[in-house]
C-alpha positions as CSV (number, residue, x, y, z in Angstrom):
1,M,0.0,0.0,0.0
2,Q,2.8,2.4,0.8
3,K,4.0,2.4,-2.8
4,K,0.5,3.1,-4.1
5,L,0.0,5.9,-1.5
6,E,3.3,7.4,-2.7
7,K,2.4,7.1,-6.3
8,Y,-0.9,8.9,-5.9
9,F,0.5,11.5,-3.6
10,D,3.0,12.5,-6.3
11,L,0.2,12.7,-8.9
12,L,-1.9,14.9,-6.7
13,W,0.8,17.1,-5.1
14,P,1.3,19.7,-8.0
15,I,-2.4,20.4,-8.5
16,C,-3.8,23.7,-7.4
17,R,-7.0,23.0,-5.5
18,S,-9.5,25.4,-4.0
19,L,-13.2,25.6,-3.3
20,T,-13.9,25.3,-7.0
21,G,-12.1,24.9,-10.2
22,D,-10.3,22.5,-12.6
23,G,-7.8,21.5,-10.0
24,N,-10.6,19.8,-8.0
25,R,-11.9,18.1,-11.1
26,E,-8.4,16.8,-11.9
27,T,-8.0,15.6,-8.3
28,L,-11.3,13.7,-8.3
29,K,-10.5,12.2,-11.7
30,I,-7.2,10.8,-10.3
31,L,-8.9,9.5,-7.1
32,S,-11.5,7.8,-9.3
33,E,-8.8,5.2,-10.1
34,I,-9.2,4.0,-6.5
35,V,-12.7,5.0,-5.6
36,D,-15.9,4.5,-7.7
37,L,-16.8,8.2,-7.4
38,K,-20.0,9.8,-8.5
39,I,-18.9,13.3,-9.4
40,S,-21.5,16.2,-9.3
41,E,-21.3,19.8,-10.3
42,I,-23.1,22.3,-8.1
43,P,-23.9,25.6,-9.9
44,S,-22.3,28.8,-8.6
45,G,-24.9,30.9,-6.9
46,Q,-26.7,27.9,-5.4
47,E,-28.0,28.8,-2.0
48,C,-27.5,26.4,0.9
49,F,-28.7,27.4,4.3
50,D,-27.0,30.8,5.1
51,W,-24.3,30.3,2.4
52,T,-24.0,30.6,-1.4
53,V,-21.8,28.4,-3.7
54,P,-19.1,30.9,-4.9
55,D,-18.1,31.7,-8.4
56,E,-15.8,29.2,-9.9
57,W,-12.1,30.2,-9.6
58,N,-9.3,29.1,-12.0
59,V,-5.7,30.4,-12.4
60,K,-3.6,30.2,-15.5
61,D,-0.5,32.0,-14.1
62,A,0.6,34.4,-11.4
63,W,4.0,36.0,-10.8
64,I,5.9,39.1,-9.6
65,K,8.9,40.4,-11.6
66,D,11.5,43.0,-10.6
67,S,12.6,45.8,-12.9
68,K,15.1,43.5,-14.6
69,G,12.4,41.0,-15.6
70,K,13.4,38.4,-13.0
71,K,10.5,36.5,-11.4
72,I,10.9,36.8,-7.7
73,I,7.6,35.0,-7.0
74,D,6.2,32.3,-9.3
75,F,2.9,30.5,-8.7
76,R,4.0,27.7,-11.0
77,K,6.9,26.9,-8.7
78,N,4.7,26.8,-5.6
79,N,1.0,27.3,-5.8
80,L,0.9,28.4,-2.1
81,H,2.4,31.7,-3.4
82,L,-0.9,32.9,-4.6
83,L,-3.5,34.1,-2.1
84,G,-6.4,31.7,-2.6
85,Y,-9.3,33.1,-4.7
86,S,-7.2,36.2,-5.8
87,E,-8.8,38.6,-8.2
88,A,-7.2,39.0,-11.6
89,F,-4.6,41.9,-11.6
90,R,-2.0,43.2,-13.9
91,G,0.1,46.3,-13.2
92,K,3.4,47.9,-12.0
93,L,3.8,48.8,-8.3
94,K,6.4,50.5,-6.1
95,L,7.5,48.4,-3.1
96,K,5.4,50.2,-0.7
97,E,2.3,49.5,-2.7
98,L,3.3,45.9,-3.3
99,R,3.8,45.2,0.4
100,E,0.1,45.9,1.0
101,H,-0.6,42.7,-1.0
102,L,2.1,40.5,0.5
103,Y,1.6,38.0,3.4
104,S,4.3,36.3,5.5
105,I,4.8,34.8,9.0
106,P,7.5,36.8,10.9
107,E,7.7,34.0,13.5
108,Q,8.4,31.4,10.8
109,P,10.7,33.3,8.4
110,N,11.5,30.4,6.1
111,V,8.0,29.2,5.1
112,I,5.3,30.3,2.7
113,P,2.0,30.7,4.5
114,Y,-1.3,29.3,3.1
115,L,-3.9,32.0,3.1
116,T,-7.2,32.5,1.3
117,S,-9.8,35.3,0.7
118,Y,-12.8,33.3,-0.5
119,Y,-15.6,35.7,0.3
120,K,-14.0,39.2,0.1
121,P,-12.5,40.4,-3.2
122,R,-8.8,41.0,-3.0
123,W,-5.5,39.9,-4.6
124,G,-2.3,39.0,-3.0
125,F,0.8,36.8,-2.8
126,C,2.2,34.7,0.1
127,I,5.9,34.9,0.6
128,S,8.5,33.7,3.2
129,H,9.4,36.5,5.7
130,K,13.0,35.9,4.8
131,Q,12.3,36.8,1.2
132,M,10.1,39.7,2.3
133,R,13.0,41.3,4.2
134,K,15.2,41.0,1.1
135,L,12.9,43.0,-1.2
136,R,14.4,46.3,-2.3
137,E,13.0,49.6,-3.6
138,D,12.1,48.9,-7.2
139,D,9.3,48.9,-9.8
140,Y,7.6,45.5,-9.7
141,E,5.5,44.0,-12.4
142,V,2.6,41.9,-11.1
143,C,0.5,39.4,-13.0
144,I,-2.4,37.4,-11.7
145,D,-4.2,35.6,-14.6
146,S,-7.2,34.3,-12.8
147,V,-10.9,34.1,-13.6
148,K,-14.0,34.0,-11.4
149,D,-16.9,32.6,-13.3
150,P,-20.5,33.2,-11.9
151,E,-21.7,30.6,-14.4
152,G,-19.3,28.0,-13.1
153,S,-19.7,25.3,-10.5
154,M,-18.4,23.6,-7.4
155,T,-17.3,19.9,-7.8
156,I,-18.1,17.3,-5.2
157,A,-18.0,13.5,-5.2
158,E,-19.3,10.6,-3.3
159,A,-19.2,6.8,-3.3
160,V,-21.5,4.3,-1.5
161,L,-20.7,0.7,-0.6
162,P,-24.0,-1.0,0.3
163,G,-24.3,-3.2,3.3
164,K,-27.1,-5.4,4.9
165,S,-28.4,-2.5,6.8
166,K,-29.5,0.9,5.6
167,K,-27.7,2.3,8.6
168,E,-24.6,4.1,7.4
169,I,-21.0,4.8,8.4
170,L,-19.7,8.1,6.9
171,L,-16.1,9.0,6.0
172,S,-15.8,12.6,4.9
173,T,-12.7,14.4,3.6
174,Y,-11.9,17.6,1.8
175,I,-10.3,18.4,-1.5
176,C,-9.9,22.2,-1.4
177,H,-6.3,22.8,-0.3
178,P,-3.4,23.3,-2.7
179,S,0.0,21.7,-2.2
180,M,0.0,20.6,1.4
181,A,0.7,17.1,2.5
182,N,-0.7,16.4,5.9
183,N,-3.5,19.0,6.0
184,E,-4.7,18.1,2.5
185,L,-3.6,15.0,0.7
186,S,-3.4,12.6,3.7
187,G,-7.2,12.9,4.1
188,P,-8.3,12.0,0.6
189,L,-5.6,9.4,0.2
190,V,-6.4,7.6,3.5
191,T,-10.1,7.8,2.8
192,S,-9.6,6.3,-0.7
193,F,-7.6,3.3,0.6
194,I,-10.2,2.7,3.3
195,Y,-12.7,2.5,0.5
196,E,-10.4,0.1,-1.4
197,K,-10.2,-2.2,1.6
198,L,-13.9,-2.1,2.5
199,K,-14.9,-2.8,-1.1
200,K,-13.1,-6.2,-0.9
201,K,-15.2,-7.3,2.1
202,T,-17.7,-9.9,1.0
203,E,-20.2,-9.0,3.7
204,R,-20.7,-5.6,5.3
205,K,-23.2,-5.0,8.1
206,F,-23.4,-1.2,7.5
207,T,-23.7,0.8,4.3
208,Y,-20.6,3.1,3.8
209,R,-20.8,6.6,2.4
210,F,-17.6,8.4,1.3
211,L,-17.6,12.1,0.7
212,F,-14.9,14.2,-1.1
213,L,-16.0,17.8,-0.7
214,P,-14.5,21.3,-0.5
215,E,-14.2,22.1,3.2
216,T,-17.1,24.0,4.8
217,I,-19.1,25.1,1.7
218,G,-19.1,21.7,0.2
219,T,-20.2,20.0,3.4
220,I,-22.8,22.8,4.0
221,Y,-24.2,22.2,0.6
222,Y,-24.3,18.4,1.0
223,L,-26.1,18.7,4.4
224,S,-28.6,21.2,2.9
225,V,-29.6,18.4,0.4
226,H,-29.0,15.2,2.3
227,G,-29.0,16.3,6.0
228,E,-32.4,14.8,6.8
229,E,-31.4,11.5,5.3
230,L,-28.2,11.4,7.3
231,M,-30.1,12.2,10.5
232,K,-32.2,9.2,9.9
233,N,-29.6,6.7,8.8
234,L,-26.2,7.7,10.2
235,H,-24.8,5.3,12.8
236,A,-21.3,6.7,13.0
237,G,-19.1,9.1,11.0
238,F,-15.6,10.4,10.8
239,V,-13.9,13.4,9.2
240,V,-10.6,12.3,7.8
241,T,-7.9,14.9,8.0
242,C,-4.3,15.5,9.2
243,I,-3.8,11.7,9.3
244,G,-0.4,11.3,7.6
245,D,2.3,12.7,9.9
246,R,4.5,10.9,12.4
247,G,2.6,12.0,15.5
248,N,0.5,9.9,17.8
249,F,-3.2,9.5,17.1
250,T,-5.7,12.2,18.2
251,Y,-9.4,11.5,18.4
252,K,-11.8,14.5,18.5
253,K,-15.2,13.4,19.8
254,S,-18.5,14.3,18.3
255,R,-20.7,17.0,19.9
256,R,-22.7,14.3,21.7
257,G,-19.5,12.7,23.0
258,D,-20.8,9.1,23.5
259,T,-21.8,8.0,20.0
260,P,-20.8,4.7,18.5
261,A,-18.1,6.5,16.6
262,D,-16.7,8.0,19.8
263,R,-16.9,4.8,21.8
264,A,-15.4,2.6,19.1
265,A,-12.5,4.9,18.4
266,E,-11.7,5.4,22.1
267,L,-11.8,1.7,22.8
268,V,-9.6,0.8,19.9
269,L,-7.0,3.5,20.8
270,N,-7.1,2.3,24.5
271,Q,-6.5,-1.3,23.4
272,T,-3.9,-0.8,20.7
273,E,-2.0,2.4,21.3
274,R,0.5,3.3,24.0
275,K,0.2,7.1,23.5
276,F,-2.8,8.9,22.1
277,I,-5.0,11.9,22.8
278,V,-8.8,12.0,23.1
279,E,-10.4,15.5,23.0
280,D,-13.9,16.6,23.6
281,F,-15.7,18.4,20.8
282,F,-15.2,22.0,20.2
283,P,-17.0,24.0,17.5
284,T,-14.0,25.0,15.3
285,G,-11.7,22.9,13.2
286,S,-12.8,20.9,10.1
287,D,-16.1,19.7,8.8
288,E,-17.1,18.0,12.0
289,R,-18.3,21.4,13.0
290,Q,-20.9,21.3,10.2
291,Y,-22.0,17.7,10.9
292,C,-22.2,18.4,14.6
293,S,-24.0,21.8,14.3
294,P,-26.9,21.8,16.7
295,G,-29.6,21.3,14.0
296,F,-28.0,18.1,12.8
297,N,-26.0,16.9,15.9
298,L,-24.8,13.9,13.9
299,P,-22.6,11.2,15.4
300,V,-19.4,12.4,13.7
301,G,-15.9,12.6,15.2
302,S,-12.5,12.8,13.7
303,L,-9.5,10.5,14.0
304,M,-6.3,12.4,13.2
305,R,-2.6,12.2,14.0
306,T,-1.3,15.6,15.1
307,R,-4.4,17.8,15.1
308,Y,-4.7,20.8,12.8
309,G,-3.2,23.9,14.5
310,K,-1.0,21.7,16.8
311,Y,2.1,21.5,14.5
312,K,4.2,24.4,13.3
313,Q,4.1,23.3,9.7
314,Y,0.3,23.6,9.6
315,H,-1.0,25.9,6.8
316,T,2.5,26.5,5.5
317,S,4.9,25.3,2.7
318,A,6.6,23.2,5.4
319,D,3.6,20.8,5.4
320,N,5.3,18.9,2.5
321,R,6.4,15.5,1.5
322,K,9.2,15.4,4.1
323,F,6.7,16.1,6.9
324,I,4.6,13.0,6.2
325,S,5.2,9.3,6.4
326,F,3.7,6.9,3.9
327,K,4.2,4.1,6.5
328,K,2.2,6.1,9.1
329,M,-0.4,6.8,6.4
330,E,-0.8,3.1,5.8
331,E,-1.1,2.5,9.6
332,S,-3.8,5.2,9.7
333,V,-5.8,3.3,7.1
334,E,-5.5,0.2,9.2
335,K,-6.5,2.0,12.4
336,Y,-9.6,3.2,10.7
337,I,-10.3,-0.3,9.6
338,E,-9.9,-1.5,13.2
339,I,-12.5,1.0,14.3
340,I,-14.8,0.1,11.5
341,N,-14.5,-3.6,12.3
342,T,-15.3,-2.8,15.9
343,L,-18.5,-1.1,14.8
344,E,-19.3,-3.9,12.4
345,N,-19.0,-6.6,15.1
346,N,-20.5,-4.6,18.0
347,G,-23.7,-6.2,19.3
348,T,-26.2,-5.9,22.1
349,Y,-27.5,-9.1,23.6
350,V,-29.8,-10.5,26.3
351,N,-28.7,-13.4,28.6
352,T,-31.3,-16.1,28.2
353,L,-30.5,-17.7,31.6
354,P,-30.1,-14.6,33.8
355,Y,-30.7,-16.3,37.1
356,C,-27.3,-17.4,38.4
357,E,-24.6,-18.7,36.2
358,P,-25.4,-21.3,33.5
359,Q,-23.5,-24.6,33.6
360,L,-20.7,-24.0,31.1
361,G,-19.1,-27.4,31.2
362,K,-22.1,-29.3,29.8
363,R,-22.1,-26.9,26.8
364,D,-18.4,-27.3,26.1
365,L,-17.8,-23.7,27.0
366,Y,-15.3,-24.4,29.8
367,P,-11.9,-25.0,28.2
368,T,-10.0,-28.2,29.2
369,L,-6.9,-27.5,27.1
370,G,-4.6,-24.5,26.8
371,S,-2.5,-22.5,29.2
372,Q,-3.9,-21.3,32.5
373,K,-3.7,-17.7,31.3
374,D,-5.7,-18.5,28.1
375,T,-8.3,-20.4,30.1
376,T,-8.7,-17.7,32.7
377,E,-9.1,-15.0,30.0
378,F,-11.6,-17.0,28.0
379,V,-13.7,-17.8,31.1
380,N,-13.5,-14.2,32.3
381,S,-14.7,-13.0,28.9
382,I,-17.7,-15.4,29.0
383,M,-18.6,-14.3,32.6
384,W,-18.4,-10.6,31.7
385,V,-20.6,-11.1,28.6
386,L,-23.2,-13.2,30.5
387,N,-23.3,-10.7,33.3
388,L,-23.6,-7.5,31.3
389,S,-25.8,-8.8,28.5
390,D,-29.0,-7.3,29.8
391,G,-30.1,-5.5,26.6
392,K,-28.5,-2.3,27.7
393,N,-24.7,-2.9,27.4
394,D,-23.2,-3.6,24.0
395,T,-20.0,-5.5,23.4
396,I,-18.0,-2.2,23.2
397,E,-19.2,-1.3,26.7
398,I,-18.5,-4.9,28.0
399,S,-14.9,-4.7,26.5
400,R,-14.4,-1.3,28.1
401,R,-15.6,-2.3,31.5
402,S,-13.9,-5.6,31.6
403,G,-10.6,-4.4,30.2
404,I,-10.6,-7.5,27.9
405,K,-9.9,-6.9,24.2
406,F,-12.9,-6.4,22.0
407,E,-12.1,-9.3,19.7
408,I,-12.0,-11.7,22.7
409,I,-15.3,-10.3,24.1
410,N,-16.8,-10.6,20.6
411,E,-15.7,-14.2,20.2
412,A,-17.1,-15.1,23.6
413,A,-20.4,-13.5,22.6
414,Q,-20.6,-15.4,19.4
415,K,-20.0,-18.7,21.1
416,L,-22.6,-18.0,23.8
417,F,-25.0,-17.0,21.0
418,E,-24.4,-20.3,19.2
419,K,-25.1,-22.2,22.4
420,G,-28.4,-20.4,22.9
421,L,-27.2,-18.5,26.1
422,L,-27.6,-15.2,24.4
423,K,-30.3,-13.7,22.1
424,N,-30.4,-10.6,20.0
425,S,-31.5,-7.3,21.5
426,E,-32.7,-4.4,19.5
427,N,-29.7,-2.0,19.5
428,E,-30.0,1.8,19.8
429,D,-30.4,2.2,16.0
430,G,-33.1,-0.5,15.7
431,D,-30.9,-3.1,13.9
432,D,-30.8,-6.7,14.9
433,N,-27.4,-8.2,15.8
434,D,-27.3,-10.8,13.1
């Protein structure tokens, strides 16, 4: 998988993405080699709740030249140089005038910042503060060859893998950032390879919905059309972002804080990771703030590595190929699969013989071979499952309370079910545990 991740990263890296435009279309066309995407165009001017889909923005070229004709800033060398959604401009400026349109980070003098002006008309360039300090009095020629088209559109994509249940698990990621590695490409790539793995499963309990959207406006539009459907069917959801660096995992809970997504993610991290962070929901960040807005309050969290805003490379040119690890990205895919498998296998049961313990030996449920440790763990798991299977505790909760790994609790539950000592209970979403 690492080689494929690297291959697609290199294909996607040079593309200038934004809320709209040909870069997004090219990105989705490439990802369609992995994911069976249904791509849609949403007209500019389309209203969605309190927002409006913006004019489509495309850039042919952008640069600044000094009086000798030397390009000192070149969009084609690094697409972060151009302020996102810059207006078209052509002219000559003195240094004082030019500085009003230049943006840098004095505290990080060697990096180019990533900045946008989506909803207020302006033009500008992003530049390292080191280069900013080197600029001398001169006549500078500026060219921004960009177009904002009110007759254009915003490109979004989705894919669905059907399961036995209409209840869904959502994986949502965004495709609107230019050349940044962790904060942009890790999300779509990890999401795509989760899709590839799940597609190979012969049986899926849940239906899986994958969304590739421009951040904020894309998600707001999608919710304006499909929000009621998601409120009815969504069992668990995740926003996939900042998932490719070398940091420990971070899980940001949903607004509710105790959804299946939250409980499964926290259990898996507790049982598989030595160091990790779990954070309560807060109403800033990525698209979880739209899914978890009070009107929807959907069960959507976000599994990341180093969270956005928590690493100095964030929203700068230092968030590059060197900053990420394709090995860690592959491990991130597998971690999501572990969480998904936990959700797939989670069940709520009722003990059919709740008065005292059933006789395990006559049902061949008391092991007679194996190490003492293995025997003790197996019997303990059976006792925990029998005791807590009252129709209120699911196997995630039994695993959490017992401290026994989920796969062992699940195996015990399946064997007890086969022996008739457990029966299905209606779970919180109304799906039978079959």
